N, C-alpha and C positions, 0 to 999 in steps of 0.2 A: 733308491727312491722308495719311500713308503707309499702305501696305497691311499694316502690322502694328498700327497704332493702332485701337482700337475694334473689333477683329475679333470676330465672333460665335464662341462655342464650337462646335466641330464635332460637335454632338450633335443629336438630334431629326431633324426632316425635313431640315434643312440638312446634317446629317452624312452623308446618303446621296446627296449631289449627284454623287458619283462615278458613280452609276448612269446619269447623263445620257449619259456617253460609253460606259459598259459595255454598256448594253442594245442600242443599234444595232450596236455592234461585235460583240456576241455573235450577232446576227442575220446579219451578213455572214459570220462564221466558220462558222456552221452551214450556210448556203446554199452557200458556196464549197467547204468541206471535205466536206460531205455529198453533193455531186454530184447526180446525177439522182434519187437516192433522195428528195430533198426537193422534186422538181418539183411534186408535188400540193399540198403545204401551204406551200412556201417563200414565195411572194408574200404569202399571208395572214399568215404568221409575221412577215415583215419589216414589214408594215404595222402589225401589232399591237405590235411592239416599238418602233416609231417613236411610236405613240400613247402607249405606256407611258412613254417618255422625256418626252413632253409633260406627262404626269401628274406625273412627278417635278418637272419644271420649274415647274409651276403650284404645287405644294406648297411648293417652296423660295421662290418669289416671294411667296406669301402670308405665309410666315414672316418674310421680310425686311420686308414691308410692315407687319408688326406691331411692328417695332422703331423706335426713334428714328432720325431721318434720319442722324445722325452715327454710328450703330452698325449700319448695314445692310450688313454685310460678313462674308463667311465665307472664311477661309483654311484649307484642310485639306491637311495633308501626306499624300501618298500613299506615297512611299518615297524612300530616299536614292538618288539617281540617279548623279551623277558625282563621285566623290572622286578628284581628280587633282592632288596637290601643293597649290599655292596656289589651285586652282580647285575649289571644292566647290559642287555644286548639287543641291538636292532637287527632286523632281517633286511639284508640288502644284496644287490648283485654287483659283481665286479667284472667288467669287461676290459681285458687288456690283451696283449699280443698272445699270451699263453692260452687264456680261456677261449678267445675267439677262434684259435686254431682248432681246438677241440670241438667248438660249436659247429664249425663248418664240416669237420669229419663226421660227427655224430648225425647231423641233420642230412647231409648229402648221401652218405653211405646208408644211413638208416632209411631214407626215403626210397632209395633204389631197392632196398630189401623189402620194403612195403610193396613196391610194384611187383617184384619177383614173387612175393607171397600171394598176390592176386591169382597167379597161375598155379603155384605150388599147392595152395590150400583151397583151390576152387571147388573141390568136391567134399570138403570136410564140413559136416553139419554144424560144427561149432566155430567156424572161421570168424564170425563176428567177435566172439570172445577172444580169439587169438589176436585179432587186430587191436582190440582194446588193450590187451597186455603189451603189445608192441608200442602203442602210444604211451602207455604208462611208463614203460622202460625209457623211452626217449625223453620224456619229461623229467624223470628222476635223474637220468644221466646229465641232462643239461643243468639241472639244479646243482648237481655235484660240482660241475666245473665252473659254474657262474657264482657260487656262494662267496660271500665276502668274509666268512668266518668259518672256523673249523666245526662249530656246532651245526651251522646250517649245511655245511658240506656233509656232515654226518647224517643229516636227514636224507639228502640225496643218496648217500652211500647205502643207507638201509633200504631206500626205495628201489635201487637197482638190484639189491639182494632179494627183495620180495618179488620183483618182476622176473628175475632170473629163476627163482623157485617156481613161480607159476608157469613160466614158459617151458622149462625143462620137463616139468611134470604135466604138460598140457594133455598128453595122452595117458592120463594116470590110470585108465582102466587096465593098462599093462603094469603089473606089479614091479617089474624091473625098472620102468621109467619113474614110477613113484619113488622107488628106493633111491634112484640116482638123484632126484630132486631133493630128497631129504638129506642125502649125503652132502650135496653142494651147500645146502642151507646150514647144516651143522658145522662143517669145516669153516665156512665163512664166519660163523659166529665166534670162532676162536680168534680170528683176526680182528673182528669188530670189537671184541673185548679189549684188545690191545689199543686200538684207536680211541675207544672211549676213555680208557685210563690216561692215555696221552693228553686228551683234551682236559681232563681234570688237573693233571700236573701243569698244563699250560696256565690254567687259571690261578693256581697256587704260585707259580713262578713269575708270571708276567702280569697278573692282575686282570687279564682278559683273554678271550679266545678268538677275537677277530684278527685278521691277518695284520692289520696295522699295529695293533698292540703287541703281537708276537714279534714283528720285525723291529719295533722300537725297543722291546725289552730283551731280546736275545743277546745283544752285545754285553749287557750288564749281568746276565745270569751266569751261574757257575757251570763249569764244564761237565760236572757230574749230572746236574739237572738236565742240561741239553742232551747229554748222551742217553740218559734214561728216556727222555721224550723221543729222541731219534730212534731208539731201538723199538719202542712201542709203536711208533708210526710205521716202522719197517714190518712189524708183525701184522699190522692192519693191511699193509700193501701186499704181503705174502698171501694172505687169505684171498683178497679180491683178485689178484693177478696170478694166482696159481703158481706161486714160487715156493721153493724149498723152505721149510718142510710141510707146507700146506697146499701142495700141488695135487694131491691124490684125487680131488673131485673133478678135475677138468675132463679126463677121459670118459668118465661115466656120464658127464653132462651132455655128451653127444647123443644121448637117448632122445632128446627133444627134437622137434621138427628142424630140418636143415636151415631154414632162415634164422632160427634162434642161434644156431652155431655160428652163422656168419655175422649176425648183429652183435651178439653178446660176447661170444667166446673167440672172436677173431678181431673185430674192429673197435669195440667200445669198452665193455665192462672190464675185461681183463687188463685194459690199459689204465684203469682208474688208479691202481697202485703206483704206476709210473708217474701219473699226474700228481699224486699226493707227495711223492718224494721230491719232484722238481719244484712243486709249489712251496715246499718246506725247505728250500735250499738254504735259507738263512740259518736254520737250525743245524743242518748237516755240515755247512761250511765251518761252523764253530764247534762241531763235535766230530773230530777226525775218526775216532773209533767207531762211531755209529755210521759214518760215511764209508769206512772200510768194510763194515758188516754188510752194507748194501751191495758193494761190489762183489764180495765173497758169495753172498746169496745168489746174485745174478750169474756168477761164473758156475756155481754148482748146478743151478737150474738149467743153464745153457747146455752143459754136458749131459745132464740127466735126460732132458727132452730129446736131445740128438740121439742118444743111445736107444731110448725107447722107440723113437720114430723109425729106427732101422728094422724093427721086428714086427711091427703091426701090419696085419693084413686087412683090417677094417679101414676103409678109406677115410672115414671121418675121424677115427681115433688116431690114425697116422697124422692127419692135419692138426689134431688137437695137440699131439706131442710136439709138432713143429711150432705151433703157437706158443706153447710153454717155453720152448727153446728160444724163440725170437724175442719174447718178453724178457727172457734172461739177458739177451744182448742189451735191451733197453735199460734194465735195472743195473747191469754192470756199468753202462755208460753213465747213468745217473750217479753211481757210486764213485765215479772218477772226479766229481766236483765240477767246477766251471768249465773244465776242458771237455766234459761230456754231456752236459745238460741239453744243449741245443741238438746234438747228434742223437740223443735218446728220443727227443720229440720228433725229429726229422724221420727217424726210422719208424717211430710209432705211426706217423701219418702215411708213409709209403706202405708199411705193412698192413694198415687198415684196408688199403685198396687191393693189394694182390692176394692177401689171405682171404678177405671177404669174397673176392672173385673166385678163388679156388674152392671155397666152401659151397658157393652157389653152383659151381661146376660139378662138385660132388653130388649135390642135390639133383642136378640135371641128369647125371649118370644114373643115379638111383631111380629117377623118374622113368628113364628108358629101359631099366633093367629090373623091373618089378620089385623095387625097393631093396635089392640085394646090395650089400656093402662089402662083400669079400672080393678084394682085388684079384685074387687068384682065380676067380670065376669071371673075370672080364677079358681083357686082351683084344687088340685090334678093333677098338671102338672108333678109331679116327675116321673111318669111312662112313659109318652110320651117323656119327654125331660131329660133323665138321665144325660147326660154330663152337660147340663145347670144347672140342679139341684145340682149336686155335686160341680161344680166350683162356682156357686153363693153361695152355702152353706158355702164353705170355706171363701168366702169374708164376709158373714154374721157373722160367728164365729169370724173372725179377728176384725171386727169393733166393736163388743160388748165387746171385751177384753177377749175372752175365753183364759184360761191359756195356755201359751207357744205358742200361735199364734202371728202374727205380731203386732196386735193392743195391745196386752197385754204388750209388751216390750216398746211400744212408748207412748200410751195414759196413762198407769198407772204411768209412770215416770213423766208425766206432772201433774197428780193429786197429786203425792207425793211432787213435787216441789212447787205446789200451796199452800201447807200447811206449807211451810217454811216462816220464817219472824216473825215479832212482831206486836202487836196491832190487829186491826180488819181485816187486809188484809188476813192472812192465813185462817181465819174462813169464810170470804166471798168468796174468790176465791177458796179455797179448797173445801168448801161446794158446790159451784156451779159446780165444775168439778165432784165431787163425785155423786151429785144428777143427773146430766145429764148423767152420765154413766149408771145409772139405767133406765132413760128415753130412752136413746139410745137403750138399750137392748130391751125395750118394743116396740118401733116403728119399729126397724129393724126386730125383730121377727115377729111382725104383718105383715110386708111386705113379709117376707119369707113364713109364714104360709098361708097367703091369696093367694099367688101365687102358691105354690107347694104342699100344703097339704089341709086337710079337704075334703069336698065333692066338686065334679065338679059343676061349676056354669056357664059354657059357653053354648052358643046356639048350636043347632044341626048343623048349617052351618059351625061351626069352626072345624078344623081338626088339632089339635096341632101335631107338628112333630119337630124332631131335626134339627138344622141348619147344613149347609155344613161345611166341614173341615176348609175352609178358615176363618170361623167365630169361630168354636169351638176350634181350636188349639191355637189362641191367648188367649182365655178364660182359657184354661188349663195352659198355661205358667203363666198368671197373678194369677191364683189360687195357683200355687206353690209359687210364691212370697208372696201371702197373708198368706200362712202358715208359711214360713220359713224366709222371709227377715228380720223381726224384730229381731229374734234370731241371725241371721248371723251378722247383723250390730252391735247389742249390744255386743256380745261376741268378735267381731273383734275390739272393742274399738272405735266406731264411735264418741262418745263425745270427746275423746282424739284426734281423727283425726281433728276435727274442732277447737280445742283449739287455734292453732296459728292464726286463723282468728277472732274468736269471744271472745277469752279470757278464762281464767280459772275459773271454778266454785269453789268459795270459800264459804263454809257454814258458815254463821254468827251465827245463833242460832239453826239451824236444824229444822225439822218438829215439829209442836206443838203437834203432836200425833206420837207414834211409827210407823215406816214404816210397820211393820207387821199388826198393827191395821188398818191402812189406806187400805192396800191391802185386808184384810179380809172384812172390811165394804164395800169396792167397789164390791167385788165378791158377797156379800150377796145382794146388790142392783141390780147387773146384773142378778143374778139368779131370784130375785123377779120379775124384769121387764119381763124377758123371760117367766117365769111361768104364769104371768098374761096374756101375749099375747097368750100363748098356750091355756089357758082356754077360752079366748074370740074368738079366730080366728082359732082354730083347733078343739078343743073338741066340742064347741058349734056351733049351726047353725049360719051361717053368711047370713044376708039378702042381696039380690042382689042390692036393692036400699038402700042407706045409710039412717038410721033414722035421725031425725032432730037433736037430741043430745042436750047437754047443751049449755049454752051461750058461754062458753069457746071453745067448739068444733066448734060451728058455726063461732066464731071469727078466730079460727085456720085455718078453711077451706078457709077463706078469708085473709089469711096471717096476722092475727091480725090487719086487716084494714090498713095495711101499705100504700096501694095505695090510700085509702080514705084519710088517714092522709096527704100524699104527695099532693093530690089534694087540700085539704082544706088549708094547710099551704103554699104551694108553687105555684101550678098550677093556682088555681083561683085568688089568689092575684096577681100573675104574669100577668094573663090575664087582670085584671082590671088596673094594673099599666101600662101595655102596651097600653091599650085603652086610659087611661088618657094621656099618653105621646103622643100618636097619635093625640088625640083631641087637646092637647096643641100645638102640632106642626102644625096641620092643621088650627086651629082657631086663635091661638095667633101669632106664628111665621109666618106661611104662610099667615095668615089673615092680619097681620100687613104689610107684604111685598106687598101682593095683594091689600090691601086698599090704600097704598101709591101709588102704580102703577095706581090704578083706579082713585085716586085723580088727579094725574098728567095727566093721559090720558083724564079725563073729562074736566079738566081746559084747556088743550091744544085744545080739540075739540071745546070748546066755543070760545077761543081766535082766533082760526083759521077762524071763521066766519067773523072776522073783516077784514081779508085779502082776500076779495072775487074777486078782480080784476076789479071792476066797478068804473069808475071815479066819477060818481054821489055820490056813497057811500062815497068815500074819501072826496069829496067837502062838503058833509053834515057833516061828522065827523069833518072836519076842522072848519066849521061854528059853530058847536056845541061847539067846544073847544074855539073859539074866544068869543062867547057869554058867556060861563062859566067864562072865564078870566075877561072879562069886568064886568060881574056881581059881581065877587069877589072883583075887584078893587073898584067898586061903594060901595059895602057893607063896605069894610074896611075904605074908605074915609068918 
């Protein structure tokens, strides 16, 4: 179904869906333009407007839910945007099963993080500006998922990139934080270039860049054009979702305040790439090589994040590596085609809850431990921070796939889907997802045990204590989602809910292993990973200073030398290329122009001496000329 068939009339509750973007955008404008005059009420206003956006999203969702499955779509024209010859594009919003799922995630989790920030940022003198940036981010993310065209999506795409840059570098008086913000901004520009070129190719190929034109034109386009567009879309997704080879920025982005990590780098922005791939399913279904590339990128990043997560002692960077790996699960599922699209989004939604909850839990631990992030200097915090321990623990159990918690219903279905198909793919992709389930259980259990169990390893000047209710209440709500959201979505038929948008899952050959065998093997690996972490980081003594470790451990601590690789392959050659171009420009281009100018100037200065204004000089010149002419005549005669 195209985005013009079966659309709901833009009336009633659905007709005010534009408020989803307008409300948080209004909050950002008031706080930024109002300046210090809004310091007292600004954070509360921003939080209230974010909750108001959630209220609008909930109303729109229930209106869609009341319609037939084939008519759950709203397409509302906002204004005529770009009339330029043969290129005419209107700005509009598209509310369907896919976009409204993101709307509810962004507004609900985002609003909880706003509440958490009221406590976390209570003593920051610039908190009003921080809340303005949070509102700006929510507005941009909502525009991204509600846009009815790739060009309007790109506006939201760049908006979340800007807000991410501002929030990561919020404490930019620290040079390391400013550097981290710049790194995230630059790496994302690489992906954004791919997305922008993809949009240009869409216009050339389909004659338009709105979703309806792309869906209508894709079946008529050549496989080569669709593959090129798909690979460029994948490049854009890799930048925004921190996937291989553009994943190096995510760990450094933990420099920002912890609510930023929870909102942007766990629940929302890093999932934008997954949304882009699933929204572009028509292109990828017709370009199998591009679709395979999505699955390969997801599998590589899945393994990469899992290995790196095993060696990080910084609690936020360990969670960042976990995020990278879990997004890899989603990308791999999206690369499986119709068999995986719904599971990718299901895991995206459950992950948004338990990972945001764990990031907020990490912030609570930092709040009680003088902003320390080294897990080797934690230990046995469960007694002093009971609420944080319980809520974080539910997130931990959910992410490792403990039976009947949220991660069990979402991640395990991705593992089962990865084993479907023929040839080498189910063994490679299925094996990668299953092995990483065990590794995930190990490094997430390591994080949990290092922080909350074992012997205490903190200094005497630390006085761990529980966080205020403004911080713990959002953690408790997210913990409930971590426990039950997966079951609720699964038994409510979430895959069927998405079918009108992403297509129907048609099993061709089924899994290469029985589903029960896949589930049992996965649970065995999860139990083994958790048990190994228990032995090493709870039962045994944990050194406060990390031992040197194996070569793999040392490499993982340095992100498998990703920064060194980028420096060697791109930065250094880029510097040399730039210097060569500068040298060529200054010596050849500028040198040629400057040399010609010097030649003309020198010649002119010498010729100018002939015109000195003295009659005797002119008479001598004339005499010399006459003598020369006579001499020439005499020689020739």
